[in-house]
C-alpha positions as CSV (number, residue, x, y, z in Angstrom):
1,M,-0.3,0.3,-0.2
2,I,0.8,3.5,-0.6
3,V,0.3,6.2,2.8
4,I,-0.1,10.0,1.1
5,M,1.2,12.4,2.9
6,Q,-0.6,15.8,3.6
7,T,0.5,19.1,1.3
8,G,2.6,20.7,4.3
9,S,3.4,18.0,6.2
10,T,6.7,18.3,8.1
11,R,9.8,15.6,8.5
12,A,8.8,14.7,11.9
13,D,5.3,13.7,10.5
14,I,6.8,11.3,7.4
15,D,9.5,10.2,10.6
16,A,6.9,9.4,12.8
17,V,5.1,6.9,10.0
18,L,8.5,5.5,9.0
19,E,9.1,4.3,12.8
20,R,5.7,2.7,13.1
21,L,6.1,0.6,9.9
22,K,9.4,-0.1,11.7
23,E,7.5,-1.8,14.3
24,Y,5.6,-4.3,11.6
25,D,8.9,-5.3,10.0
26,L,7.6,-3.1,6.9
27,Q,9.9,-1.0,5.3
28,G,8.8,2.5,3.8
29,H,10.1,3.7,0.9
30,L,9.9,7.8,0.4
31,T,8.8,9.8,-2.5
32,V,8.7,13.2,-3.1
33,G,7.1,14.4,-6.2
34,A,5.9,17.5,-7.7
35,E,2.4,17.1,-6.8
36,R,2.2,14.7,-3.9
37,T,4.7,13.2,-1.1
38,V,3.8,9.6,-0.9
39,V,5.4,6.2,1.5
40,A,5.4,3.3,-0.2
41,V,5.1,0.4,2.1
42,V,6.6,-3.0,1.0
43,G,6.9,-6.6,3.4
44,A,6.0,-9.7,3.7
45,T,2.7,-9.1,5.6
46,I,1.1,-5.9,5.9
47,P,-1.6,-6.1,9.1
48,P,-5.4,-5.6,7.9
49,T,-5.6,-3.0,10.3
50,L,-2.8,-1.0,9.0
51,R,-4.3,1.4,6.4
52,E,-6.9,2.8,9.1
53,E,-3.9,3.5,11.6
54,M,-1.9,5.3,9.3
55,E,-5.1,7.6,8.2
56,H,-5.1,8.5,12.1
57,F,-1.5,9.7,11.6
58,R,-0.6,13.4,11.6
59,G,0.3,14.7,8.7
60,V,-1.3,11.5,6.6
61,K,-4.1,12.1,3.9
62,G,-4.9,8.7,3.3
63,T,-3.9,5.3,1.9
64,V,-4.0,3.5,-1.0
65,R,-3.7,-0.3,-1.7
66,I,-1.7,-1.5,-4.7
67,T,-2.7,-5.0,-6.7
68,Q,0.2,-5.2,-8.6
69,P,2.7,-7.3,-7.3
70,Y,5.4,-4.8,-8.0
71,K,5.0,-1.9,-5.3
72,L,8.2,0.8,-5.9
73,V,7.9,0.7,-9.6
74,S,4.3,1.3,-10.1
75,R,3.1,4.7,-11.5
76,E,0.6,4.3,-8.3
77,V,3.7,5.3,-6.4
78,R,4.6,7.7,-8.5
79,P,2.5,8.8,-11.0
80,E,5.5,11.5,-12.9
81,D,7.7,9.8,-14.9
82,T,11.6,9.2,-13.1
83,I,14.7,10.4,-15.6
84,V,17.8,8.4,-15.0
85,D,21.1,10.5,-15.2
86,V,23.9,8.8,-16.6
87,R,27.1,10.9,-16.5
88,G,24.8,13.8,-17.7
89,V,22.7,12.0,-20.3
90,K,19.1,12.0,-19.3
91,V,17.2,9.0,-19.9
92,G,13.2,9.7,-19.7
93,G,11.3,13.2,-19.4
94,G,10.5,13.4,-23.2
95,S,13.9,13.2,-24.6
96,V,15.4,10.1,-26.8
97,A,18.5,8.5,-25.9
98,V,20.7,6.8,-28.5
99,I,23.2,4.1,-26.6
100,A,25.1,2.4,-29.6
101,G,28.4,0.8,-29.8
102,P,29.7,-3.1,-30.3
103,C,28.4,-6.4,-29.1
104,S,31.9,-7.0,-27.5
105,V,35.3,-5.1,-27.5
106,E,37.4,-7.0,-29.3
107,S,40.5,-4.5,-29.6
108,E,41.5,-0.8,-28.9
109,E,41.2,0.3,-32.4
110,Q,37.9,-1.4,-32.8
111,I,36.4,0.1,-29.7
112,I,37.9,3.9,-30.5
113,E,36.6,4.1,-33.7
114,T,33.5,2.8,-33.0
115,A,32.8,5.4,-30.1
116,R,34.4,8.2,-32.2
117,V,31.6,7.3,-35.6
118,V,28.5,7.2,-33.1
119,R,29.4,10.2,-31.2
120,E,29.9,12.1,-34.5
121,A,26.7,10.4,-36.0
122,G,24.8,11.8,-32.6
123,A,24.3,8.9,-30.2
124,T,24.4,10.1,-26.6
125,M,26.0,6.8,-24.6
126,L,28.4,4.2,-26.2
127,R,27.8,-0.1,-25.4
128,G,30.2,-2.3,-25.5
129,G,30.5,-6.3,-23.8
130,A,33.7,-6.8,-22.0
131,F,32.2,-9.9,-20.2
132,K,29.9,-11.7,-22.5
133,P,27.5,-14.5,-22.0
134,R,27.4,-16.5,-24.8
135,S,25.3,-19.5,-25.9
136,S,28.2,-21.6,-26.4
137,P,31.4,-21.7,-24.2
138,Y,33.6,-21.8,-27.6
139,T,32.6,-18.8,-28.6
140,F,34.1,-15.6,-27.8
141,R,33.1,-14.4,-24.3
142,G,35.0,-10.6,-24.2
143,L,38.0,-9.3,-22.9
144,G,37.2,-8.9,-19.4
145,E,38.8,-6.4,-17.5
146,L,40.8,-5.0,-20.7
147,G,37.3,-4.9,-22.4
148,L,36.8,-2.4,-19.1
149,K,39.9,-0.3,-19.7
150,L,39.4,0.1,-23.3
151,L,35.9,1.3,-22.6
152,A,37.6,3.8,-20.0
153,Q,39.6,5.2,-23.0
154,A,37.2,5.2,-25.1
155,R,35.1,7.4,-22.9
156,E,38.1,9.9,-22.3
157,E,38.4,10.6,-26.1
158,T,34.9,11.2,-27.1
159,G,33.4,12.3,-23.8
160,L,30.5,9.2,-24.1
161,P,29.1,7.8,-20.9
162,I,29.9,4.0,-21.2
163,V,27.1,1.3,-20.9
164,T,28.6,-2.8,-20.1
165,E,27.6,-5.7,-18.9
166,V,27.9,-7.2,-15.3
167,M,27.0,-11.0,-15.0
168,T,27.8,-12.0,-11.5
169,P,27.4,-10.2,-7.9
170,G,31.2,-11.1,-7.1
171,D,32.3,-8.7,-10.4
172,V,30.0,-6.0,-9.5
173,D,32.8,-3.9,-8.1
174,L,35.0,-4.3,-10.6
175,V,32.4,-3.2,-13.2
176,A,31.2,-0.4,-11.2
177,R,34.9,1.1,-11.3
178,Y,34.8,1.8,-14.7
179,A,31.3,1.8,-16.1
180,D,28.6,4.6,-16.2
181,M,25.7,2.2,-16.1
182,L,25.5,-1.1,-15.3
183,Q,23.5,-3.5,-17.6
184,I,22.2,-6.6,-16.4
185,G,21.1,-8.6,-19.9
186,A,18.5,-11.3,-20.7
187,R,19.8,-14.2,-18.9
188,N,20.7,-12.4,-16.2
189,M,17.2,-10.4,-15.7
190,Q,16.0,-13.0,-12.9
191,N,19.6,-13.3,-11.0
192,Y,18.1,-12.1,-8.0
193,Q,21.6,-11.8,-6.0
194,L,22.6,-10.1,-8.7
195,L,19.9,-7.5,-8.8
196,E,20.1,-6.9,-5.0
197,E,24.0,-6.0,-5.9
198,V,23.7,-3.6,-8.5
199,G,21.1,-2.0,-6.6
200,R,23.2,-1.5,-3.6
201,T,25.8,0.4,-5.7
202,G,23.1,3.1,-6.4
203,M,24.4,3.4,-9.9
204,P,22.0,3.5,-13.0
205,V,21.4,-0.2,-14.0
206,L,19.9,-0.9,-17.6
207,L,17.7,-4.0,-17.0
208,K,16.6,-6.4,-20.0
209,R,13.8,-8.0,-20.1
210,G,14.4,-12.1,-20.3
211,L,13.8,-14.1,-23.3
212,S,11.0,-15.7,-21.6
213,A,9.8,-13.7,-20.0
214,T,6.4,-11.9,-18.2
215,I,5.9,-8.1,-18.6
216,E,5.3,-8.4,-14.9
217,E,8.5,-10.7,-14.0
218,W,10.4,-7.8,-15.6
219,L,9.1,-5.2,-13.6
220,L,9.5,-7.4,-10.5
221,S,12.8,-7.7,-11.2
222,A,13.4,-3.8,-11.6
223,E,11.8,-3.9,-7.5
224,Y,14.3,-6.1,-6.6
225,V,16.9,-3.1,-7.4
226,I,14.7,-0.1,-6.4
227,A,14.1,-2.1,-3.0
228,Q,17.9,-1.7,-2.4
229,G,17.3,1.9,-2.2
230,N,18.2,2.8,-5.9
231,P,15.9,4.7,-8.0
232,N,17.9,4.7,-11.2
233,V,16.5,2.1,-13.1
234,I,16.0,2.0,-16.6
235,L,13.9,-1.2,-18.6
236,C,15.1,-2.3,-22.1
237,E,13.0,-4.5,-24.4
238,R,14.7,-6.7,-26.1
239,G,12.4,-9.1,-27.8
240,I,11.3,-12.2,-26.6
241,R,11.4,-15.8,-27.9
242,T,8.5,-17.4,-29.6
243,F,7.5,-20.1,-32.1
244,E,8.7,-17.7,-35.1
245,T,12.2,-18.7,-36.5
246,A,12.2,-15.5,-39.3
247,T,14.2,-13.1,-37.2
248,R,16.3,-13.9,-33.7
249,N,13.7,-13.1,-31.6
250,T,10.4,-11.5,-31.6
251,M,10.5,-7.6,-31.2
252,D,7.6,-7.1,-28.4
253,L,6.8,-3.5,-28.8
254,N,3.6,-4.0,-26.9
255,A,5.7,-4.6,-23.8
256,V,6.9,-1.0,-24.8
257,A,3.9,0.5,-24.2
258,V,2.3,-1.2,-21.7
259,A,5.6,-0.5,-19.8
260,K,5.3,3.0,-19.9
261,R,1.6,2.5,-18.7
262,R,2.3,0.7,-15.8
263,T,5.4,1.8,-14.5
264,H,7.4,5.5,-14.0
265,L,11.1,3.9,-15.3
266,P,12.4,4.8,-18.9
267,V,11.8,2.3,-21.2
268,I,14.2,2.0,-24.1
269,A,14.3,-0.9,-26.8
270,D,17.1,-3.2,-28.7
271,P,16.2,-3.8,-31.9
272,S,19.1,-5.3,-33.0
273,H,18.9,-8.5,-30.6
274,G,15.1,-7.7,-30.8
275,T,15.6,-9.0,-35.0
276,G,19.1,-10.2,-35.0
277,K,19.2,-8.9,-38.6
278,W,20.9,-5.5,-39.5
279,Y,18.7,-4.4,-42.0
280,L,15.5,-4.8,-39.6
281,V,17.0,-2.5,-37.0
282,E,16.1,0.6,-39.0
283,P,12.7,-0.2,-38.8
284,L,12.2,-1.4,-35.4
285,A,13.9,1.4,-34.3
286,L,11.8,4.0,-35.6
287,A,8.6,1.8,-34.3
288,S,10.2,1.5,-31.1
289,I,10.4,5.7,-30.7
290,A,6.8,6.2,-32.4
291,A,5.5,3.4,-29.6
292,G,6.5,5.8,-26.7
293,A,10.3,4.6,-26.1
294,D,12.5,6.5,-24.3
295,G,15.3,5.3,-26.2
296,V,17.4,2.8,-28.2
297,I,20.5,0.6,-27.6
298,L,21.5,-0.4,-31.0
299,E,24.7,-2.1,-32.0
300,V,27.7,-0.6,-34.3
301,H,30.5,-2.2,-35.5
302,P,33.5,-0.7,-37.8
303,D,33.0,-4.1,-39.7
304,P,30.3,-6.6,-39.0
305,D,31.7,-9.1,-41.7
306,R,34.9,-9.9,-39.0
307,A,33.1,-9.0,-35.8
308,K,33.8,-11.6,-33.2
309,S,30.2,-11.6,-31.9
310,D,26.6,-10.5,-33.4
311,G,28.0,-9.2,-37.0
312,G,24.7,-9.9,-38.5
313,Q,22.8,-7.5,-36.2
314,S,25.8,-4.9,-36.4
315,L,25.4,-1.6,-38.1
316,N,28.2,-0.3,-40.3
317,P,28.8,3.2,-39.5
318,E,27.3,4.5,-42.6
319,N,24.3,2.7,-42.0
320,F,23.8,4.0,-38.1
321,A,24.7,7.5,-39.3
322,A,21.7,7.5,-41.9
323,L,19.3,6.2,-38.9
324,M,20.1,9.1,-36.5
325,P,18.2,11.9,-38.2
326,K,15.5,9.5,-39.2
327,I,14.9,8.9,-35.7
328,A,14.8,12.6,-34.9
329,A,12.2,13.0,-37.3
330,V,10.1,10.3,-35.7
331,A,11.3,12.0,-32.1
332,G,9.4,15.2,-33.7
333,A,6.3,14.0,-35.1
334,I,5.7,12.7,-31.7
335,G,6.6,16.2,-29.8
336,R,10.0,14.4,-28.5
337,G,13.3,15.8,-28.7
338,R,16.6,14.1,-29.7
């Protein structure tokens, strides 16, 4: 449930509510919005009399029961959109972010060249995998810490914030020393220990939807991060596994629109993984923006034919540069900025 505070309620009024919740072994998460201040109540068991009890507290306007299993990500707790700041780049709130870069960091030359071309074309962040979860143990699985160092070098040269995946709880501290946003990949969406660990960092988190996850499961995974006191979560729709074999995955743009309605968190789309084919990236990127996505994350490689991973779904620099004005045009057509 949520406790809605009256306009003009004092900090002492809020603290009294929080203290009473602790007596019931419940957590109270304070959200101060433009229109109202609320305390989201979360815990294993909420006593049936708690709503009535809370409404007798000074400074409390009323209480509302939240019906969804996810609480802190719900628009009932926070009606206005959350804007996540990634090293000065804002995601959410009407602008459209473009994150671009290779699937994997392969060499200094490759990542620096890619960073330069995507920045010149207008990208706002650089992506690149240093640790790669691959279906086969015999394929390229990343350069590890060397890849992180090369990403940091690319950031130094271009100014682009970097987004990279962390795969295990034990790697969080290492990756956090280099990254500006921690990515949770589709295969780790329900790795709850990892979600809690990245939540404790307070850093921006890019949470990809699992290959077979429902929207509710996806939002509950975001809840794990926010429950650690970290509100800086960006959701990423990256396609789901269906019976269709014409594409790598089925790009679920329904999920973008539904998530934007159910949660205050920014939602972006990944048409590279969503389709698995470079020539489908452009139409699905544009469709994602039209469906309400707060941005896209795109795979770009200077020489996709020689990429060590996911070359078939990677744009080359020319195709990426040609796509950027179209993204701006679609964003402008629906009243959003680039």
